[in-house]
N, CA, C and O atoms as CSV, one atom per row, in Angstrom:
chain,resi,resn,atom,element,x,y,z
A,1,MET,N,N,94.201,68.812,112.192
A,1,MET,CA,C,94.412,68.360,111.148
A,1,MET,C,C,94.281,68.179,109.943
A,1,MET,O,O,94.826,67.121,109.626
A,2,ALA,N,N,93.849,68.662,109.151
A,2,ALA,CA,C,93.053,68.810,107.948
A,2,ALA,C,C,93.452,66.838,107.493
A,2,ALA,O,O,94.263,65.984,107.852
A,3,GLU,N,N,92.058,66.971,106.332
A,3,GLU,CA,C,92.092,65.560,105.796
A,3,GLU,C,C,92.494,65.535,104.186
A,3,GLU,O,O,91.826,65.852,103.202
A,4,THR,N,N,93.892,65.018,104.312
A,4,THR,CA,C,94.802,64.582,102.983
A,4,THR,C,C,93.975,63.897,102.031
A,4,THR,O,O,92.876,63.428,102.325
A,5,SER,N,N,94.445,63.843,101.006
A,5,SER,CA,C,93.782,63.084,99.532
A,5,SER,C,C,95.018,63.167,98.841
A,5,SER,O,O,95.769,64.133,98.978
A,6,VAL,N,N,95.261,62.216,98.118
A,6,VAL,CA,C,96.429,61.849,96.911
A,6,VAL,C,C,96.263,62.085,95.700
A,6,VAL,O,O,95.701,61.420,94.831
A,7,LEU,N,N,96.894,63.292,95.656
A,7,LEU,CA,C,96.802,64.428,94.004
A,7,LEU,C,C,98.079,63.052,92.888
A,7,LEU,O,O,98.984,62.434,93.451
A,8,THR,N,N,97.732,62.895,91.177
A,8,THR,CA,C,98.903,62.778,90.355
A,8,THR,C,C,98.796,64.088,89.684
A,8,THR,O,O,97.998,64.969,89.361
A,9,LEU,N,N,100.630,63.565,89.638
A,9,LEU,CA,C,100.518,64.900,88.070
A,9,LEU,C,C,101.395,64.809,87.736
A,9,LEU,O,O,102.395,64.505,88.387
A,10,ARG,N,N,101.296,65.120,86.219
A,10,ARG,CA,C,102.379,65.053,84.929
A,10,ARG,C,C,102.867,66.242,85.482
A,10,ARG,O,O,102.179,67.102,86.033
A,11,LEU,N,N,104.522,66.266,85.257
A,11,LEU,CA,C,105.959,67.674,85.441
A,11,LEU,C,C,106.640,67.010,84.797
A,11,LEU,O,O,107.112,65.886,84.971
A,12,ASP,N,N,106.735,68.087,83.616
A,12,ASP,CA,C,108.239,67.958,82.588
A,12,ASP,C,C,109.540,67.712,83.692
A,12,ASP,O,O,109.457,67.711,84.920
A,13,SER,N,N,110.378,67.570,83.118
A,13,SER,CA,C,111.052,66.814,84.564
A,13,SER,C,C,112.454,67.791,84.422
A,13,SER,O,O,113.598,67.501,84.771
A,14,HIS,N,N,111.991,68.965,83.830
A,14,HIS,CA,C,113.100,70.315,84.323
A,14,HIS,C,C,111.958,70.414,86.015
A,14,HIS,O,O,112.256,69.810,87.046
A,15,LEU,N,N,110.780,71.262,85.864
A,15,LEU,CA,C,110.796,71.831,86.918
A,15,LEU,C,C,110.491,70.040,87.561
A,15,LEU,O,O,111.627,69.578,87.447
A,16,LYS,N,N,109.871,69.229,87.963
A,16,LYS,CA,C,111.005,68.423,88.869
A,16,LYS,C,C,111.948,68.584,89.540
A,16,LYS,O,O,112.152,68.730,90.745
A,17,ALA,N,N,112.479,68.550,88.737
A,17,ALA,CA,C,114.462,68.303,89.037
A,17,ALA,C,C,114.000,69.749,89.459
A,17,ALA,O,O,115.103,70.271,89.628
A,18,GLN,N,N,113.219,70.576,89.692
A,18,GLN,CA,C,114.193,72.614,90.099
A,18,GLN,C,C,113.026,71.658,91.436
A,18,GLN,O,O,113.717,71.401,92.421
A,19,LEU,N,N,112.133,71.351,91.541
A,19,LEU,CA,C,111.097,71.269,92.169
A,19,LEU,C,C,111.698,69.784,93.802
A,19,LEU,O,O,111.288,69.441,94.911
A,20,ASP,N,N,112.994,69.396,92.709
A,20,ASP,CA,C,113.819,69.025,94.239
A,20,ASP,C,C,114.067,69.149,94.766
A,20,ASP,O,O,113.829,68.924,95.953
A,21,ARG,N,N,115.539,70.156,93.587
A,21,ARG,CA,C,116.479,71.183,94.438
A,21,ARG,C,C,116.092,72.029,95.133
A,21,ARG,O,O,116.788,72.827,95.761
A,22,LEU,N,N,114.709,71.944,95.100
A,22,LEU,CA,C,114.155,73.673,96.223
A,22,LEU,C,C,113.159,72.528,97.633
A,22,LEU,O,O,112.907,73.118,98.683
A,23,SER,N,N,112.714,71.078,97.521
A,23,SER,CA,C,113.338,69.940,98.738
A,23,SER,C,C,113.905,70.466,99.414
A,23,SER,O,O,113.595,70.924,100.514
A,24,LYS,N,N,115.168,70.498,98.671
A,24,LYS,CA,C,115.814,69.586,99.097
A,24,LYS,C,C,116.417,70.766,99.941
A,24,LYS,O,O,116.526,70.612,101.157
A,25,ALA,N,N,116.944,72.321,99.151
A,25,ALA,CA,C,116.988,72.975,99.787
A,25,ALA,C,C,116.235,73.266,100.881
A,25,ALA,O,O,117.120,73.545,101.689
A,26,THR,N,N,115.501,73.355,101.291
A,26,THR,CA,C,114.260,73.257,102.607
A,26,THR,C,C,114.267,72.586,103.143
A,26,THR,O,O,113.360,72.392,103.952
A,27,GLN,N,N,114.986,72.052,103.056
A,27,GLN,CA,C,114.536,70.587,103.631
A,27,GLN,C,C,113.667,70.019,104.630
A,27,GLN,O,O,113.697,69.711,105.821
A,28,ARG,N,N,112.620,70.005,103.325
A,28,ARG,CA,C,111.240,69.847,103.006
A,28,ARG,C,C,110.223,69.277,102.763
A,28,ARG,O,O,109.370,70.162,102.699
A,29,SER,N,N,109.602,67.977,102.518
A,29,SER,CA,C,109.323,66.763,100.777
A,29,SER,C,C,108.737,67.647,100.165
A,29,SER,O,O,107.955,68.474,100.636
A,30,ARG,N,N,109.237,67.470,98.575
A,30,ARG,CA,C,109.187,67.565,98.336
A,30,ARG,C,C,106.897,67.339,97.750
A,30,ARG,O,O,106.552,67.469,96.575
A,31,SER,N,N,106.324,67.164,98.384
A,31,SER,CA,C,105.062,66.801,98.440
A,31,SER,C,C,104.455,68.538,99.375
A,31,SER,O,O,103.773,69.423,98.858
A,32,PHE,N,N,104.884,68.514,100.485
A,32,PHE,CA,C,105.137,69.719,101.130
A,32,PHE,C,C,105.538,71.131,100.384
A,32,PHE,O,O,105.406,72.314,100.700
A,33,VAL,N,N,106.001,70.557,99.427
A,33,VAL,CA,C,106.834,72.428,99.086
A,33,VAL,C,C,106.033,71.804,97.555
A,33,VAL,O,O,106.791,72.551,96.936
A,34,ALA,N,N,105.272,71.181,96.520
A,34,ALA,CA,C,103.927,71.747,96.035
A,34,ALA,C,C,102.968,71.407,96.517
A,34,ALA,O,O,102.354,71.090,95.498
A,35,ALA,N,N,102.088,71.141,97.578
A,35,ALA,CA,C,101.280,70.888,97.987
A,35,ALA,C,C,100.990,72.739,98.336
A,35,ALA,O,O,99.975,73.377,98.061
A,36,GLU,N,N,102.407,73.300,99.090
A,36,GLU,CA,C,102.529,74.889,99.437
A,36,GLU,C,C,102.259,76.275,98.451
A,36,GLU,O,O,101.870,77.432,98.613
A,37,ALA,N,N,102.930,75.001,96.816
A,37,ALA,CA,C,103.360,75.919,95.880
A,37,ALA,C,C,101.519,76.330,95.567
A,37,ALA,O,O,100.965,77.402,95.321
A,38,ILE,N,N,100.889,74.648,95.751
A,38,ILE,CA,C,99.533,74.669,95.001
A,38,ILE,C,C,98.444,76.101,95.710
A,38,ILE,O,O,97.475,76.734,95.293
A,39,ARG,N,N,99.235,76.102,96.896
A,39,ARG,CA,C,97.890,76.773,98.098
A,39,ARG,C,C,98.362,78.074,97.738
A,39,ARG,O,O,97.674,78.922,97.169
A,40,GLU,N,N,99.783,78.234,98.152
A,40,GLU,CA,C,99.369,79.603,96.643
A,40,GLU,C,C,99.105,80.366,96.278
A,40,GLU,O,O,98.809,81.532,96.538
A,41,TYR,N,N,99.272,79.165,94.951
A,41,TYR,CA,C,98.410,79.781,93.642
A,41,TYR,C,C,97.204,79.243,93.453
A,41,TYR,O,O,96.852,79.290,92.274
A,42,VAL,N,N,96.124,78.541,94.494
A,42,VAL,CA,C,94.550,78.645,94.367
A,42,VAL,C,C,94.232,79.937,95.694
A,42,VAL,O,O,93.138,80.497,95.759
A,43,ALA,N,N,94.932,80.128,96.290
A,43,ALA,CA,C,95.320,81.429,97.097
A,43,ALA,C,C,95.007,82.654,96.794
A,43,ALA,O,O,94.218,83.252,97.525
A,44,LEU,N,N,95.561,83.283,95.651
A,44,LEU,CA,C,95.637,84.159,94.454
A,44,LEU,C,C,94.862,84.634,93.302
A,44,LEU,O,O,94.484,85.682,92.778
A,45,ASN,N,N,94.784,82.848,93.102
A,45,ASN,CA,C,93.969,83.265,91.298
A,45,ASN,C,C,92.208,83.578,92.093
A,45,ASN,O,O,91.296,84.257,91.621
A,46,GLN,N,N,92.241,82.717,93.545
A,46,GLN,CA,C,91.107,83.316,94.470
A,46,GLN,C,C,90.702,84.800,94.373
A,46,GLN,O,O,89.796,85.196,93.640
A,47,TRP,N,N,91.181,85.307,94.887
A,47,TRP,CA,C,91.712,86.319,95.172
A,47,TRP,C,C,91.126,87.384,93.975
A,47,TRP,O,O,90.179,88.144,93.771
A,48,GLN,N,N,92.225,86.947,93.410
A,48,GLN,CA,C,92.556,87.275,91.602
A,48,GLN,C,C,90.747,88.253,91.179
A,48,GLN,O,O,90.197,89.353,91.237
A,49,ILE,N,N,90.519,86.657,90.726
A,49,ILE,CA,C,88.887,86.531,90.987
A,49,ILE,C,C,87.628,87.617,91.218
A,49,ILE,O,O,86.667,88.039,90.575
A,50,GLY,N,N,88.267,87.813,92.609
A,50,GLY,CA,C,86.948,87.863,93.589
A,50,GLY,C,C,87.580,89.055,92.941
A,50,GLY,O,O,86.976,89.374,91.917
A,51,GLU,N,N,88.491,89.724,93.188
A,51,GLU,CA,C,88.535,91.296,92.703
A,51,GLU,C,C,88.026,92.029,91.260
A,51,GLU,O,O,87.782,93.217,91.049
A,52,VAL,N,N,87.957,90.794,90.296
A,52,VAL,CA,C,87.977,90.921,89.139
A,52,VAL,C,C,85.725,90.845,89.171
A,52,VAL,O,O,84.999,91.489,88.414
A,53,ARG,N,N,85.243,89.838,90.314
A,53,ARG,CA,C,84.245,90.118,89.506
A,53,ARG,C,C,83.185,91.405,90.164
A,53,ARG,O,O,82.090,91.862,89.836
A,54,LYS,N,N,84.766,91.849,91.909
A,54,LYS,CA,C,83.838,93.217,93.004
A,54,LYS,C,C,84.196,94.010,91.611
A,54,LYS,O,O,83.253,93.221,91.546
A,55,ALA,N,N,84.387,94.389,90.993
A,55,ALA,CA,C,84.861,95.533,89.965
A,55,ALA,C,C,84.119,95.323,88.566
A,55,ALA,O,O,84.139,96.330,87.859
A,56,LEU,N,N,83.338,93.991,87.921
A,56,LEU,CA,C,82.145,94.484,87.045
A,56,LEU,C,C,81.052,94.433,87.824
A,56,LEU,O,O,80.146,94.567,87.001
A,57,ARG,N,N,80.423,94.296,89.163
A,57,ARG,CA,C,79.633,94.583,90.212
A,57,ARG,C,C,79.521,96.284,89.970
A,57,ARG,O,O,78.449,96.837,89.725
A,58,GLU,N,N,80.737,96.952,90.079
A,58,GLU,CA,C,81.708,98.892,90.679
A,58,GLU,C,C,80.485,98.892,89.290
A,58,GLU,O,O,79.295,99.205,89.266
A,59,ALA,N,N,81.401,98.404,88.255
A,59,ALA,CA,C,81.410,99.120,86.685
A,59,ALA,C,C,79.575,98.542,86.908
A,59,ALA,O,O,78.649,99.353,86.941
A,60,ASP,N,N,79.413,97.289,87.014
A,60,ASP,CA,C,77.761,97.601,86.796
A,60,ASP,C,C,76.464,98.519,86.825
A,60,ASP,O,O,75.483,98.850,86.159
A,61,ARG,N,N,77.205,98.740,88.222
A,61,ARG,CA,C,76.336,100.225,88.950
A,61,ARG,C,C,77.044,101.830,88.125
A,61,ARG,O,O,76.492,102.900,87.868
A,62,GLY,N,N,77.886,101.544,87.996
A,62,GLY,CA,C,78.105,102.817,87.033
A,62,GLY,C,C,79.482,103.707,87.341
A,62,GLY,O,O,79.710,104.817,86.862
A,63,GLU,N,N,80.551,102.792,88.464
A,63,GLU,CA,C,81.768,103.669,89.225
A,63,GLU,C,C,82.051,103.142,89.017
A,63,GLU,O,O,82.010,101.920,89.165
A,64,PHE,N,N,83.061,104.616,87.973
A,64,PHE,CA,C,84.076,104.869,87.350
A,64,PHE,C,C,85.256,106.075,87.588
A,64,PHE,O,O,84.633,107.112,87.815
A,65,ALA,N,N,85.724,106.158,87.599
A,65,ALA,CA,C,87.066,106.721,88.010
A,65,ALA,C,C,86.848,108.035,86.819
A,65,ALA,O,O,86.429,107.757,85.696
A,66,THR,N,N,87.114,109.173,87.130
A,66,THR,CA,C,86.847,110.155,86.791
A,66,THR,C,C,88.291,110.295,85.354
A,66,THR,O,O,89.230,109.522,85.543
A,67,SER,N,N,88.371,111.015,84.346
A,67,SER,CA,C,89.490,111.199,83.852
A,67,SER,C,C,90.948,112.746,84.191
A,67,SER,O,O,91.941,113.203,83.625
A,68,GLN,N,N,90.068,113.000,85.574
A,68,GLN,CA,C,90.819,113.622,85.655
A,68,GLN,C,C,91.620,112.303,86.858
A,68,GLN,O,O,92.801,111.956,86.859
A,69,GLN,N,N,90.745,111.914,87.573
A,69,GLN,CA,C,91.622,110.794,88.571
A,69,GLN,C,C,92.299,110.163,88.155
A,69,GLN,O,O,93.275,109.848,88.836
A,70,VAL,N,N,92.102,109.487,86.422
A,70,VAL,CA,C,92.830,108.365,85.314
A,70,VAL,C,C,94.704,109.348,85.311
A,70,VAL,O,O,95.911,109.143,85.441
A,71,GLN,N,N,93.659,110.446,85.054
A,71,GLN,CA,C,95.020,111.277,84.417
A,71,GLN,C,C,96.551,111.806,86.372
A,71,GLN,O,O,97.762,111.871,86.161
A,72,ARG,N,N,96.186,111.956,87.284
A,72,ARG,CA,C,96.795,112.011,88.637
A,72,ARG,C,C,97.552,110.587,88.377
A,72,ARG,O,O,98.742,110.560,88.062
A,73,THR,N,N,96.675,109.268,88.553
A,73,THR,CA,C,96.649,108.244,88.367
A,73,THR,C,C,98.193,108.365,87.661
A,73,THR,O,O,99.155,108.756,88.321
A,74,ILE,N,N,98.319,107.898,85.941
A,74,ILE,CA,C,99.035,107.786,86.081
A,74,ILE,C,C,100.191,108.996,85.869
A,74,ILE,O,O,101.166,108.880,85.126
A,75,LYS,N,N,99.889,110.123,86.643
A,75,LYS,CA,C,101.457,111.205,86.488
A,75,LYS,C,C,101.881,110.594,87.955
A,75,LYS,O,O,102.309,111.116,88.984
A,76,LYS,N,N,101.698,109.823,87.736
A,76,LYS,CA,C,102.124,109.277,89.779
A,76,LYS,C,C,103.083,108.144,89.837
A,76,LYS,O,O,104.002,108.026,90.648
A,77,TRP,N,N,102.654,107.047,88.560
A,77,TRP,CA,C,103.163,106.236,88.109
A,77,TRP,C,C,104.301,107.021,87.277
A,77,TRP,O,O,105.421,106.910,87.776
A,78,LYS,N,N,104.255,107.458,86.613
A,78,LYS,CA,C,105.183,108.206,85.433
A,78,LYS,C,C,106.375,108.771,86.186
A,78,LYS,O,O,107.499,108.431,85.816
A,79,ARG,N,N,106.173,109.924,87.601
A,79,ARG,CA,C,106.799,110.110,88.511
A,79,ARG,C,C,108.148,108.811,88.985
A,79,ARG,O,O,109.360,108.716,88.792
A,80,ARG,N,N,106.576,107.576,90.020
A,80,ARG,CA,C,107.664,106.661,90.218
A,80,ARG,C,C,108.017,105.900,89.256
A,80,ARG,O,O,108.566,104.815,89.451
A,81,ALA,N,N,107.771,106.330,88.201
A,81,ALA,CA,C,109.197,104.740,86.590
A,81,ALA,C,C,110.482,105.747,86.836
A,81,ALA,O,O,111.481,105.030,86.773
A,82,ARG,N,N,110.865,107.095,87.086
A,82,ARG,CA,C,111.585,107.903,86.971
A,82,ARG,C,C,112.933,107.549,87.759
A,82,ARG,O,O,113.877,108.338,87.753
């Protein structure tokens, strides 16, 4: 099991009540639910930052979509939106 440490944070009363309801509904501790939410938040943001950095490296190398590629993508998304 990974080493754990204590983190204290402040939540507004509405968010704390939501956390308590979720904790009760899932039969998990408030600490477990909060830690899981933080884990997911950190993972998502690490992934997003990595993707942005990757895109910036591609842009620095001059790797851009052509106008035709952009137009095809726009048309595809317009069709899906209908």
